[in-house]
LOBASE-636596 format. One record per atom (N, C-alpha, C): z, y, x. Coordinates in steps of 0.1 Angstrom, whole numbers, plus 2048, in hexadecimal, padded with zeros to 3 digits. Atoms other than C-alpha are relative to their C-alpha. Example, Ala and Ser with C-alpha at 12.3 -4.5 7.8 and 13.67 -1.06 7.14 Angstrom:
<rs>
8007F480984E7D387B80080C8098007F57F78477F588980880B7F8
</rs>
This chain:
<rs>
8077F77F2861BDE38B8087F780A7F78057F7868BCD3AB7FE80980C7FD7F77FA875BE03C77F87FC80F8057FD7F7861BE63E980B7FF8077F77FD7F4881BED3FE80A7F27F87FA80680188DBCA3F08007FA80E7FF8037F3882BC34188097FE8067F17FD7FA8A5BCE4248068047F67F57F980D8C3BD941080380F8077FF7F37FB8C3BF94277F38077FD80D7FD8038A1BFE41A7FE80C7F48007F981089DC1A3FE7F380980180C7FB806878C253FA7FC7F17F680580A80686CC0F3E07F18067F380B7FD806849C0E3CB7FD7F47F380280F806837BFB3B17FA7F38037FD8117F9839BD73B57F97FA7F480480880F82CBB939780B8027F87F580481083FBB23797FF7F48007FD80C7FE850B9337C7FB7FA7F480380C80E842B753608077F98007F680A80285EB643557F87F67F580880980784FB433448097FF7F67FB7FE80C851B4932080C80C7FB7FB7F3801860B6A3217FA80C7F98057F37FF854B8B3147FD80680B8037F77F3845BA032D7F68077FD8117F7802829BBB3287FA80580C80C7FD7F080FBC03427F68097FD8077F27FC7F7BDC34B7EF7F87F780D8078057D6BBE3408087FD7F580080480F7E7BB332080980A7F67FA7FB80A7F0BC53008067FB7F97F680880480EBB72F18068087F27F77F8807821BC12D280E7FA7FC7EE807804848BB92D28058017F57F680480C85DBAE2B280B7FD8057F38077FE881BAF2B68057FC7F17F880780E88EB9829B8117FB8077F28018008B1B952918017F07F480180B8098BAB7327E80E7FA8017F17FE8048DDB7326C8047F07F57FC80980A8EDB5825B8038067EC7FE7FD8098FCB5B23780F8088027F47F87FD91DB6624780280B8098007EF7FB90EB802598017FC8127FE8027F6910B702797F27FD80880E8008008F2B6C2917F97EE7FE8058127FC8DFB462927F87FF80A8077FF7F68D8B3F2B27F77F180780980E7F88C3B222CA7F78017F58128008088A2B2C2B37F77FE80780C7FE7F6883B252C37F28087FD80C7F9807861B352C27FA7FA7F3804809808857B1C2AD8057FF7EF7F3800811872B2228E7F980F7FE8047F080585EB4928C7F17FC7F980C7FE80983FB4F2767FB80F8008027F37FF831B6F27E7F58097FC80A7FB805818B8526A7FB80A8038037F37FD802BA22717F88047F880D7FC8087F0BB22537FD7F57F980480E8057F2B8F2437FD7F680780B80F7F67E1B792628107FE8067F98067F97F8B662708017FE8118037FE7F57FEB6A2968047F280A7F68067F9806B562B68078038067F47F57FA825B602C67FC7F980D8068037F2819B5F2E780E80480A7F67FC7F483CB6C2F680C7FC7F97F680080A861B642E980980080B7FA7FE7F787FB6C2FA8138017F37F38048088A4B632EA80B8088097F67F47F98BBB842F780F7FE7F97F18028068E3B792EF80880B80A7F97F67FB8F5B9B2F980F7FB7FD7F28037FE915B872F08087F68067FB80B7F6914B6D30A80580780C7F67FE7F292BB703267F87FD80E8018007F691BB7634580180680C7FC7F77F4922B813697FA80A8008047F080091DBA436E7F37FE80B80E7FE7F38F8BA93807F97F580080880B8038ECB873747F88007F780880080F8DEB8C3537EF80880680E7FF7FC8B8B903577FA80C7FA8027F08078A7BB03497FE7FC7F28027FE80C8A6BB53297F58057FD80F7FC806883BBC31680880B7F87FB7F480C885BDF3068058027F47FF7FC81187FBD82E680C7F17FE7F580380389CBBF2E98108078007F07F37FF8B8BDC2F18068017F47FA7F680A8D1BE72DE7FE80D8007FF7F37FE8CDC082D48088067F17F87F780A8E6C1C2BD8018138047FD7F38018E6C3F2B48098027F67F17FE809904C4D2A78008107F98037F58058FBC6728F8098057F77F57F5806914C822817FC8087F78027F580E911C9325D8098098047F67F580191ECB62637FF8087F68017FB80C912CBD23F80A7F97F87F980980891EC9F22C80A7FD8067F28027F9941CA223B8088098037F47F77F8960CB324280580080D7FB7FD7EE96BCC126280C7F58047F78077F8988CAA2647FB7F17FC80680B7FF978C8E25A7F67FC80C8078007F7960C942748057FB80D7F67FF7F597BC9928D8047F18047FC80B803986C782837F87F480380B8097FD964C662867FF80080F8057F97F4961C772A78097F480B7F88087F797CC652B77FD7EE7FF80A81280396CC3E2A77F580380880D8017FC950C452B28018048107F97FC7F295DC512D68017F08067FC80E7FD96EC302D87F67F27FC80980B800950C1B2CF7F78008098077FB7F493BC2D2EB8087FA80D7FF8037F5953C2630380B7EE8027F880D7FE966C022FC7F57F77F880880C80894DBF42E27EE7FB80580E8007FD929BF72F38027F380B8038097F991BBDA3067FA80A81280A7FB7F490FBE532F7F37FF7FC80A7FA8028F0BE13227F78027F28047F88098F0BF33037FF80E8038087EF8018DCC152FD80B8037F37FE7F680B8ECC2F2E87FD80D8048057EE7FD8E6C532E080880A7F47F27F580A8FBC712CB7F58097F98047F58098EBC862AF8068077F67FC8008098F5C982977F580B7F480C7F780D8E6CA82748088087FB7F87F480D8EECC725E7F38057FD80D7FB80C8D8CD52437FB80F80D8047F47FF8D8CF52577F57FF80D8078047F38CACEA2797FB7F480080A80D8058BDCC926E8087F280C7F780B7F48C2CAA28B80080980C7FB7FE7F18CDCB42AE8037F38087F780C7F58CCC962CA80680680C7F47F87F88E9C9F2DE7FB7F680E80580D7F28E2C7E2F87F67F87FD80D80B8048C2C682FA8067F58027F98097FE8C9C442F88007FE8117FA8047EE8DDC3C31A80B7F88037F980B8008F3C243278088098067FB7F67F8906C433368108017F37F77F7809929C4532080680A8047FA7F57FD938C5E3317F880D7F98047F480791CC783258047FF7F180180480F91AC673028128027F97F47FA80A941C6D2FD7FE80C8047FF7F17FB941C8E30B7F780A7F38077FA80A926C972F28077F87F07F880480E93DC862D580A80B8057ED7F1801960C9C2E37F780A7FC8037F280194BCBC2E37FA8047F380880281093CCB52BF80280D7FC8017F0804931CD82B17FB80980A8037F37F592ECEB2D17F780080780A8037F5911CF02E580480380E7FD7F97EF922D013057FC7F380780680B7F3920CDD3197F77FD8028078077FF904CD53137F580680E8057FC7F28ECCD63327F17FE7FD8117FC8068CBCE33267F47FE80D8048017F38BFCDD34A7F97EF7FE80680A7FF8B7CBB3407F97FB7EF80580180A898CB53258037F67FA80181080389CC9132280F7FD7F67F57FF8048C1C9831880A7F77FE7F88077FB8D2C8032C80B8048057F47F97FC8E8C9933A8068097F37FB7F680B8FECA832180780C8047F57F37FA91ACB83357FD7FD80F8007FF7F2913CBF35980F8018067F98007F6934CC735F8097F08077FB80C7FA93DC9F3657F87FB80680880B7F9922C963778088028147FE7FF7F392CC8C39E80F8048007F57F9801950C9639280E7F97FC7F5809806965C783878017F08047FD80C7FC974C553947F97F77ED7FD80B80E96BC3737780B7FE7F97F0807804981C2C35C8057F38087FD80C7FD99AC153637F97F47FC80780B802987BFB3557F47FD80480E8077F896BC013687F18077F78097FF804957C0D34C7FA80F8028057F4801955C313528058087F47FB7F780E961C4D33680B8058007F67FB801982C5232E8058088067FA7F67F598CC5F34E7FA80A80580B7F67FC973C723567FE80F7FC8057F480796FC8733C80D80C8017EE7FA800995C973447FD80780C8008007F098AC9B36A8078108008017F07FA987CC336980F8027F77F47F88089A9CC83568027FB7F47FC8018109A7CC03327F47F87FB80880B807992CA531A7F980C7F98057FF809984CC03097FD7FE7EF80480780E985CAD2E88038107F97FE7F4807983CCA2CC80E7FB7F67FC7FE80899ECD02B97FF8087F580A7FF80D99DCD42927FD8107FD8027F680199ACF82957F680580480A8027F997FCF62AD7F77FD7FA80C80580996CCE22987FF8057F48007FC80F974CF22767F681180280A7F2801967D132857EE7FD8068098017FD949D032957F67F87F680780480E941CF726F8008087F37FD7FA80D948D1125B7F18027F980D7FC805923D1C2577FB7F47F780680980891FCF72478058047F47F87FC80A937D0122C7FA8077F280B7FF80B920D062098098007ED7FC80580D929D0C1E67F67F27FF80880F80491BCED1D47FF7FE7F380780A805905CEC1B77F87F37FF8068077FE8F2CCE1AC7F18038058118037FA8CDCDE1B780280280E7FD7FF7F68DDCEC1D47FF7F280D7F980B7F88EFCCA1E17EF7F77FE80C8087FB8CBCBB1DA7F580280A8077FB7F18B9CD01EF8037FE80E7FB8047F58D0CCA20A7FF7EC80480080B7FF8CECA32047F37FC80480A8057FF8A7CA22057FD8068138027FC7F08ADCB52288067F68097F980E7F88C1C982317F67F680280C80A7FB8A6C8022A7F680280480B7F97F588CC962388017FD80F7FA8017F18A1C912597FE7F58057F980D8038A5C712537F07F880380F80580287CC692537FE80880C80A7F67EF874C8227380A7F68067FB8097F3890C6B2847F77F480180981280387EC4A27B7F480180B80C7FB7F585EC5E28B8017FF80B8037FE7F3867C652A68097F08097F880C7F7880C462AF7F27F780380A80980085EC322AA7FB7FF8108058017F3857C3C2CC8077F480A7F68087F3870C272DD7FC7EE7F67FD80F80486FC002D680B7F87FE7F2806806886BE92C28038077F77FB7FE80789BBEC2AD80B80F8007FB7F67F98B2C0C2AB80B8007F27F87FE8078D1C0D29880780B7FF7FA7F08028DBC2D28A80E7FC7F97EF800803903C2F28580280F7FB8007F3809904C4926780B8057FD7F37F9804924C5D2678038077F48047F980D925C6C2468137FE7F37F97FF80F93CC752227FA7FC7F980E803807919C6F21080480D7F98027FA80F911C841EF8048017F77FC80580F919C871CF7F67F57FA80380880290FC661C07F38047F680C7FE80C8FEC761A07F480980280D7FA7FF8E3C891B17F57F480680A80A8018D3C691B38017FB7F480780880A8DDC5219C8088047F47FC7F98088EDC6A18280E7FE7F67ED80080290CC6816C8007FC7F37FF80380D916C5D14D80180B7F48047F5808910C7212E80E8027FC7F57F780092BC8B1258007FE7EB800803815938C8A0F77F580D7FF8087F3807924CAD0F97EE7FC80280A8077FC907C9C10A7F87F67F680080D807909C7F0F27F88087F37FA7FB80990DC980D57EF8067FE80C7F98038EACAC0DF7F47F57FC80B8078008D8C8B0DE7FA7FA7F380580080F8E1C830BE7FB8087F88057F38058D7CA50B47F380480480A7FB7FA8BBCA20C57FA80A8078057F47EE8BCCBD0DF8027FF80B8068087F78ABCAA0F980580D8068057F57FA8A7CCE10880D8068077F27FF7F88CCCD11108057FB8077FD8077F68CECB51267FB8008098097FF7F08C9CB714B7FD7F180380680D7FC8B5C981518067FB80E7FD8037F18B9C9A1768107FC8017F27FE7FD8E1C9F1718027EF7F780080D8068E0C7E15A7FE7F380380C80B7F98C6C6916880180080F8028037F18C9C7118B7F280780380F7FC7FE8A9C8219D7F77F380580A8087FB88EC6A19E7FB80680B8077FD7F287BC7B1BA8087FF8097F98057F5899C771CC8037F58058038117FC89AC531CC7F87FC80680E8017FC875C531D18038028128017FA7EF87EC691F380C7F48047F78067F5899C502017FE7F37FC80A80D801882C311F67F880180C80D8017F6867C3D20A80780580B7F97FD7EF880C472278057F48057FD80C7FD88EC242277F37F680780C8077FA868C1822B80180680A8067FD7F1860C2E2478097FA80D7FD8007F687FC252597FE7F080380280D7FD87AC012547F47FA80780E7FF7F8854C0626280380180E7FA7FF7F3864C1528080C7F98077F78087FB87CBFC2878128098007F57F580089AC1428180C7F97F27F780780B8BAC0726880C8068007EF7F78038DAC1E25B8037FB7FD7F38078108FAC0F25880780C8017F57F780290DC2824880E7FC7FD7F67FF80092DC3124D80880A7F67F97FA804945C3D23380D80380A7F17FF7F995EC5124980E8077F87F27FB804974C602318107FA8007F28067FE98DC4923380580080B7F98007F2992C4C25780B8108027FA7F480199DC7124F80B7FC7F77F98078079B2C6123380E7FE8077F48047FB9C6C4D24C80680780C7F47F77F59CFC6C2678088087F57F77F98079E1C7C24B7FB80C7F78057F58049CBC9323E8068037F17FC80280E9D9CA121D7F68037F680A7FF8079B9CAC2147F57F980080A8087FE9A6C8E21B7F87FC7EF80380380C99FC871F77F58058008097F7801984CA11FD7F68027F08047FB80996DCAA1E07F67EF7F680780C80795BC871DA80C7F18007F380980496DC691CE7F77F080880280B7FB96AC421E17F18017F980E80180794EC3D1CA7F280480280E7F67FC935C5A1CF7FD7FA80F8037FF7F4939C581F27F77F380480780E7FE930C311F47F27FD7F980E802806913C311DB7F78058098097F97F5904C4D1EE7F97FD80D7FE8077EF908C3E2137F97F17FC80980C8008F9C1D2047F08017FC8127FC8058D9C2D1F27FC7FF80F8057FB7F78D3C3A2157FB7F580A7FF8127F88DDC1922A7F77F47F980580D8038CCBFF2157F37FD8028117FF8018A8C0B2147FC7FA80F8048047F38A7C042388057F38087F58117FD8BEBE223A8098028057F37FD7FC8DBBF224380B7FF7FD7F18038098FCBF023B80B8057FC7F67F77FF918C0322E80E7FE8017F27FF7F9939C0623F8098067F77FC7FD80B94EC0822480F80C8077F07F77FD971C2222180A7FD8087F380A7F997FC1523C80D80E80A7F67F87F899DC2625280180080E8038067F1992C112717F27FB80180D8067FE970C0D27C7FF7F880B8008097FB978BF72987F87F47F880780D807972BD82857F28017F980F802807952BE22707F880280E8088027F6943BEB2918007F380A7FC8117F694DBCC2A37F97F77F880981080693DBB52877EF80680180C7F87FC91EBD528C7FF7F680D8048037F391DBC72B27FE7F080280181180191FBA12A77F17FB7F980D800806905BA428E7F480380A8087F87F88EDBB82A87FD7F780C7FA8037EF8F9BA02C97F17F880180C8087F98DAB872C77EF8057FA80A8007FF8B6B902C77F37FB8058098077FD897B802C37F78068028097FB7FD878B8C2D37F37FB7FF80A808803857B822C77F380B8068087FC7FF838B8A2D67F17FC7FF80A808802814B8A2CC7F380980180E7F77FE7EDB992D27FE8047F78067F880F7E0BAF2B47F27FC80680E8058037BCB9D2AE7FA8117FE8097F57FF7B0BC02A880980E8007F87F27FE7B8BE52AB7F780D7FB8067F980C7B4C002908028108067FB7F57FC7BAC232908098088077F57FD7F37D0C392AC8078027F47F47FD80A7F1C3B2947FF7F37F28008058117E7C2327680A7F58047F5810803801C0426B7F97F77FB7FE80F7FF804BE426C8097FB7F77F9803809815BD12548067F08097F980C7FC82EBB72628077F87F97F6806805842B982568027F38087FC80E7F5855B7F26A8077F77F17FB80A804862B5F25B8077F68087FA80C7F987BB452678047F77FB7FF813806880B1E26180E8008027F18037FF8A6B2125D8078027F47FB7FF8118B9B1A23E80D80B8007F87F08058CCB3B22E7FB80980B8007F87F78BDB4F24B7FC80C7F78027F08038BBB762477F680380C8097FD7F68A0B8325B7FE8117FE8027F07FD8A2BAB2687F680480C80D7FA7F8881BB82777FB80A7F88077F680486ABD42747F67F87FA805802806855BD425C7F18038008097FF7FD836BDF26D80180680E7FE7F87F482DBF42887F180D7FE8057F67FD819C112917F17FD80F8057FA7F67FAC142A980080A80A7F97F77F7800C242C77FA8118008077F47FE7F6C492C77FE80B8058047F77F77E8C642DB8118058067F97F67FB7FEC782F380380D7F97FF7F58067F6C942E68048037ED7FD7F9811800C912BF80F7FE8007F2803806824C852C980280F8037F97F57FE83CCA02C480780380E7F37FE7F5853CB22DF8087F58007F08097FF872C9B2D57F67F38038078097FC85BC7F2D77FA7FB80B8057FF7EC84CC842F880C7FE8067F28037F7871C863068067F47FC7F980B80087FC6B2F27F57F180B80A80C7FD85FC512FE8068018117F98047F0864C5C3228128008027F28037FF88BC5A3208017EE7FD80180D7FC886C373177F97FA8088068037F4871C3133180B7FD80F7F77FA7F588BC3B3498117F78007F180C8038ADC2A3367F97F280380680F803897C0832E7FC7F981080A8077F8889C0834F7F07F980180B80380686AC013437F47FD80A8067FB7F584FBFC35E7F28047FA80E7FB804830C133597FA80680B8067FE7F581AC1A3737F18047FF80C7FA8047FFC2C3667FC80980B8057F77F7804C4238180C7FB80D7FA80F7FA811C2939D80B80D80D7FA7F37F982AC473AF8087F580D7F58087F183FC393D180B80F8037F67F67FD862C473D88057FE80B7F68007F3878C4E3F680C8097FF7F47FB80089CC553F88097FF8087F88087F88B1C5940F81080F8057F37F57FD8D8C664178048048097FD7FA7F88E2C7E42B80F8057FE7F57F8804908C8C4327FD8107FB7FB7F280790FCAA41C80B8048047F47F97FE929CC341880B7F57F67F380B80894ECB04107F67F17FD80680E803948C8C4037F67FF7F58087FF807929C943F07F480080D80D7FE7F5906C8C4047F58047FA8097FC8058E9C9B4037F67F77FC80980C8008CDC823F67F08037FD80B7F88068A9C903F67FB7F37FB80780B808890C7C3E27F180980380E8007FF86AC7B3E87F67F97F780980580B852C743CB7F18028078117FE7FB82FC6C3DA7FA7F87F48077FF80A818C713BD7EF7FE80280D7F97FF7F2C683C17F78057F880A7F88037DAC7E3B87F77FB7F38068018087C1C6B3A88077F77F27F980680A7D7C563908048087F77F67F78047EBC743887F28067F680B7F48087C8C8837B7F87F77F880980580A7B8C6A3668008067F38007FB80E7ACC7934580280D7FF7F47F78077BDC9A34E7F080B80980B7FA7FD798CB034E8078108007FB7F78007ABCD034980280780F7FB7F37F97AECF035E8108008037F07FB8027D2CF43588057F47FB7F580F8027EBCD435780C8058057F08027FE80DCCC35B8037F78047FA80B7FF821CB536B80F7FD7FB7F0804802847CA73618067F780B7FA8097F785EC9737A80E7FE8017F280480187FC893748057F580A7F880E7F6897C7638B80E8047FF7F08008058BBC6E37D8047F180C7FC80B7F88D3C5A39480F7FE7F77F68048098F0C443828047F880C7F880B7F590CC333958007EF7FA7FF80D7FF915C0E3938048017F27FA80080E927C173717F78047F580B7F9806908C2536280180F7FC7FF7F3803914C473647FC80B8068097FA7FA8FEC6336A80880C8067F97F97F1908C7538D7FA80B8058067F07FD8EBC8F3927F27FC7FD8108048088C4C933867FC80D80A8077F78068ACCAB3897F67FD7FD80C80780788CCB03767FC80D8058057F37FE872CC937D7EE8017F980A7FD80B853CD53667F980880B80A7F87F7835CDD37F7F18057F880B7FE803815CF03767F480380B80A8047F77F7CE53867EF8077FC8117F48017D4CFE3897FA7F780780C80A7F87BACE23907F380A80280D7FA7FF79DCFB38B7FF8028177FF7FF7F47A9D003B18037F68097F88057F37BECE63BE7FB7EE7FE80380B8057ABCC53AC7FC7F780D8088087F4797CBA3C980A7FA80A7F58047F57B7CBC3E080A7F47FA7F580A80B7CCCA73C67F67F180480480C8017B2C8F3C17F97F780F7FB8027F87B0C893E780A7F98067F58047F87D2C823EE8088017F47F77FF80D7EDC8C3D280D80C8067F47F680180FC9C3CF80E7F98097F58067F982EC953E780C80A7F97FA7F780884BCA53CF80F7FC8087F18057FC86FCA83E18078077F87F57FF80788CCAA3D180D8018077F58037F88B3CAB3DA8087FF7F37F580680A8D0C963C780D8048087F37FC7FB8F4C9C3D18057F67FC7F580B807907C7A3D18097FD8087F58027F592AC703DB7FB7F080680580E7FC92AC4C3ED8017F97F77FE80B80B926C2F3DA7F17FB7FE813807802902C1B3CE7FD8097F380A7F580B8EDC2E3B77F07F47FC80B8018008D0C263A27FB80D7FD80C7F78048B3C3F3A27FA7FD7FB80A7FF80389DC4038B7F680E8008097F480287DC5738B7F37FE7F780F80380B85EC5E3717FB8098058097F57FE842C743757F77FD7F780580380D82CC7A3587F481080180D7F580480BC923548018057EF7FD7FA80C814CA833A7F88047F680A7FE80B7F2CA73297FD7F67FD80380D8057E9C8732C8097F57F97F680880B80AC763258007F280E8008117F8802C5D34480E80180A7F18007F7824C543588017F58097FD8077F5830C4437480D7FE8007EF7FE800855C353778057F88097F78077F4867C2A3958117FA7FD7F07FE7FB88BC1E39C8047F78087F98047F38A0C143B780D7FF8067F57FE7FD8BFC123C780080480C7FE7F87F18CDC273E28137FF8007F27FD7FA8EFC233F580280D8067FB7F47F9901C4040080E7FA8047F08037FB91BC3941A80A80E7FE7F57FA7FC939C4A4238028078098017F87F0931C6443B80D8038067F77FD7FD952C7143C8097F580E7F88097F5962C4E4507F880180D80B7FD7F3946C5746C7FE7F28057FF80F7FD93DC3346F7F28008058117FD800918C2D47D7FC7F77F680D80480E8FEC2A4627F480680980F7FF7FF8D8C2A4657FA7FF7F680980180E8C2C364487F17F980480A8028028A3C264407F48098078097FB7F8885C2B4587F48077FB80D7FC80786BC4244C7F780580780F8057F8846C3E4577FD8127F98087F17FC835C6545D7F28027FF80C7FB803814C724517FC80E8078067F77FE7FEC8C4568008057F38037F680C7FECA34397F47FD7F780B8018097DBCA04307FD8097F57FE7F98087D3CA84138038037F07F480180D7EFCA43FB80680B8007F97F57FD801CBF3EE8107FE8007F18047FF827CC43F48078087F87F77F380483ECD53DE80E7FB7FF7F0800801861CD93E280B8067F57F77F980B878CDF3C580E7FF8037F27FD80089DCE73BA80B7F58047F880E7FC8BBCD03C48087FF7F57F880680D8D3CBF3A97FA8087F88027FC80E8C0CC638B7FF80D7F98007F08048BFCEC38B80E8058017EF7F68028E5CEF3888057FB80E7FA8007F58EBCE83AE7F980E80A80A7F67F28DAD013D07F57F88018108047FE8B5D023D28028008128018047F28ADCF33FA7F37FB80180B80B7F9890CE340D8027F27FF7F58097FE898CC34017F57F480980980A7F787CCB341C80A8058117F67F87F0895CC643A8047F98027FA80B7F98ABCAD4417FB7F580580A80A7F9895C924477FA8058138027FC7F5888CA746580380E8077F57F47F88A0CC04707FE7FD80D7FD8047F089FCAD4927F07FD80980B8017FA87ACAF4967F980E7FF8047F4800874CD249D7F280080280D7FE7FC84DCDD49E7F77F57F880A81080283FCB848D7FD8067F380A7FD80C827CBD4728027F77F47FC81080782FC9B4648048027F37F980380B83AC934428017EF7FD7FB80D7FF84CC754347F27F77F980A80780C837C594218077F57FA7FA808807847C434067FC7F380580280C7FE832C2440C7F180280780A7FF7F781BC2842A7F77F57FD80D80B7FD7F8C1642D7FE8058128037FE7EF7F5C114577F67F58008088077FF7DBC004678037FA80D80180B7F87DBBE247C7FE8088108077F97F17DDBEE4A580180B8017FC7F07FD7E3C1349C8108037FD7F57FB7FD802C214A680680C7F27FA7FA807817C3148B80D8088057EF7F87FD837C4A48D8097FC7F67F4806808856C4147E80C80D8017F57FA7FF877C5847780A7F67FD7F180780589AC4947B8088098017EF7F57FE8BCC5C4718067F78047F28097FC8DAC4D48180E8087FF7F17F67FF900C5C47B8067F78097F18057FB91AC534947FB7F380B80680A7F8904C404A87FC80480F8017FA7F0905C4C4CE80480C7FF7FD7F07F8919C664DC7FB80580E8047FD7F5918C7C4F980D7F58057F88077F6938C665037FA7F080280580E7FC925C454FF7F280380780C8007F9906C505107F08027F98088028088E4C505027F07F580380980B7FD8D5C2F50B7FF7F77F480980B80F8C6C1B4ED7F87F47FF80E80E7FF8B6BFA4E77FC8037EF80D800812899BF94C87FB7F680080B80980188CBDE4BE7F98007F180880680D877BD249D7FD7F77FF80380D80586DBB64897F98067F180980180A851BB34718037FA7F47FC80B80C85ABA744D7F47FD7F881180380A842B944368078097F37FB7F8810847BA140A80B7FA8007F1805807866B8A40980980480A7F77F77F7878B9B4268017F480D80080B7F7873B7C43F7F980280D8047FC7F586EB854617F17F980580D8047F8848B8046D7FF80080E8058017F2844B8C49180A80E8057F67F57F6855BAA4AA7F680C7FE8087F380384CBCC49F80380780C8017FB7F683EBDD4BC8068138017F97F07FF854C034C380680480A8017F77F1855C1B4D880780E7FA7FB7F27FF86BC3A4D87FF80A8088077F080085CC5C4D880A80C8057F57F37FC87CC714D980A7FD7F97F580080A89DC784CA80480D8037F67F77FD8B2C934C280B7FF8037F47FF7FD8D3C9F4CE80B7FA7F37F58028118F5C984B58078067FC8017F680D8F7CAB49A8128038017F380280391BCB74958047F97F67FA80980B91EC9F4777FE7F880480580D7F9910C8448F7F47FC7FA80F8068058ECC7F47F7F880780D8057FB7F58D6C8049A7ED7F67F880C8088038AEC764977F87FA8088048047F3899C624A97EC7FB7FB812800802870C614AA7FB7F38088058107F585EC3C4B17F37FE7F781180280583AC304AF8057F07FD801814803834C0A4A07F18057FD811806800814BFA4A27FD7F67FB7FE81080B810BDF48A7F57F980C8048057F3800BC149F7EF8017F880B7FE8007DBBC049D7F97F77F380680D80C7D4B9F4898078037F47F67FF8107F0BAA46D7F77FF7F180780080A7DEBA244E80180E7F47FD7FA8087DCBB643080D7FB7F57F78068087FABB741A80C80D8007F07F380181EBC94148077F780B7F78077F5835BC443380C8087FE7F57FA7F9857BD24418058048087FF8017F085FBE14608148038007F37FC7FC885BDB46A7FF80080D7F97FC7F6894BEE4858107FF8047F68027F98AFBE449D80680D8097FB7F47F58C1C024AD80E7FC8077F68037FB8DDBFE4C580380780E7F77F87F58F4C134D98047F880B7FA80D7F28F7BFD4FF80D8088017F47FD7FF915C115068087FD7F97F480580892CC094EA7FC7F47F8805809806914BED4DD8027FE7F080180180D916BFA4BC7EE8017F680E8038038F5BEF4AA8008037EE80580180E8E5BF34887F47FE80080B8007FF8C7BEE4767FC8057F180A7F480A8AFBFC45A7F07F680080D8067FE88DBF244D7FD8057F48067F9805874C014367F17FA7FD80980A804854BF04247F580A8048118007FF82EBF642C7F47FD7FB80F803806809BF14247F87FC80980A8017FA7F0BE243B7F37FC7F880D8038077CDBEB42F7F87F7802
</rs>
């Protein structure tokens, strides 16, 4: 995505732009269908093999050799200055899912493993890595606590509160926000990563003591006979299959770090004959022998094999971690548990090996094996090809990748499923798909939404940031012929440490039997409010038609000044337009956990009686005047007089000055107690200005004090 706001640093409106095409790099566009295959190549020592080229790879789709039309080598271990690494293709990003097994592990072991997982999240991940946290129990199945995210604070919070649901923010259907109490609450960690210092901001870390975790897991303790245990293992296997299917909605390899003590080995592999059983065999009393106990469960082995095959097809790999040793190192007198090391590791190996994953042995320190895992996954080659045919929706295609490198071990998905229709996806698959677009900033423009955000002084040190989403009606309603439809809106603001600071989400019902014509003639302007402390933020927004699944994603940067310093500040100009046929919807503030309010009010509080509405990316006509609202803080007071100098420049799409902009001051408001005032201006583009994308830069100077500021905003000439 390329921000239209790039015309000037002060501009905070953005809209869909072209996707940059880098020579030789993998990039998917709307015109070409590409299949991207993430490949990891390691040597016999487990270290990545570097410096491979596209010519070193051979790729087969259903046995047919394919031309590799795109190639990227992403080295996450390479040390580069912050902010200089280019965008990572979504299929190349590392995604770790930390999965806690609450049924096949003791509470004390989970407690110790939780600390290790928290350290991994806060200290082991790279800035570009995404991580998710989930739990499994036989009684509740799989539960996703935090979706794939780079917010270490929410990830650590979910791990700390493992076993409790009290802190979970159910207002966020995409599961980015686990605990709302840490939003807008705390400074970054001393190392700048954000996390450890934050969770203790409100007086305690809320890390569960042993009695708390024990109480939360009491319902998972059961009597264990073999038949009952096999049923539990089948539930685990089925849950892992379901997890693989759901994660197929996310491109690239998904590394599942499965923290467990495993189950009894004999449930799968069987046991040695006892003296009594050998006697029965000699006497021919075969009916007395439990074949499942002696030989293991053949159906169970088949189910594990099928599970591994499905996970390989969906590009998921299980790294099973035997966490029994962590409890041993903590001095747990009962750490030996009911399973021996051989039983635990055999069963965990049986789960990990069919997926192509590793077994991390019964260790009392996970830092070393997890560091090895990070090293082995640090280099990804992304191959792209154009399928030469398309089959049925959801049909499977087998993939095979070969590498011309001595001793190379290749890890790549075994195949891919053709895209399924939105209506066939489960609710969790739909949520994961939307969350992945937001977390990875995947350019999706089925609905070319335009976004406008502006910081205003709020209460205390937290600014009020109204956000307007301009959603074009024709694109929103493509393929949607129902009389009743729905619209989903998600907006998240993260700071420079990728910490979620505030968000709002909204699900709207649309009565198209009465309003289709109005929406198709214009669209919808949705207003929401974020509450943000001073700083720089990345604001990500996604809209989705709830019936067709068509989406539009936008991301842009917003600077929130420290209004308490009372320094001169000018917000980006806002073009005003007549409401026309557009539908205006005003939402709640701060994701439903703040106070409700009119999100559009601050933009026009100084223009009483004016019926205009803001336009995120206005389309102007040459030679025709348009109105512009300019908001300033602490620029011009009663003592400094009311004389201002106003000037303007027209900028080209690269931000270079083209000509002067014809501006006229139509009116201004009085200075408000917080130092804010409004200016209403008229701007007339030159009559000979050619169609295209431009910017308007406005200079405003207080003649009495000499204080001057500038700001700019994009516009289009039709």
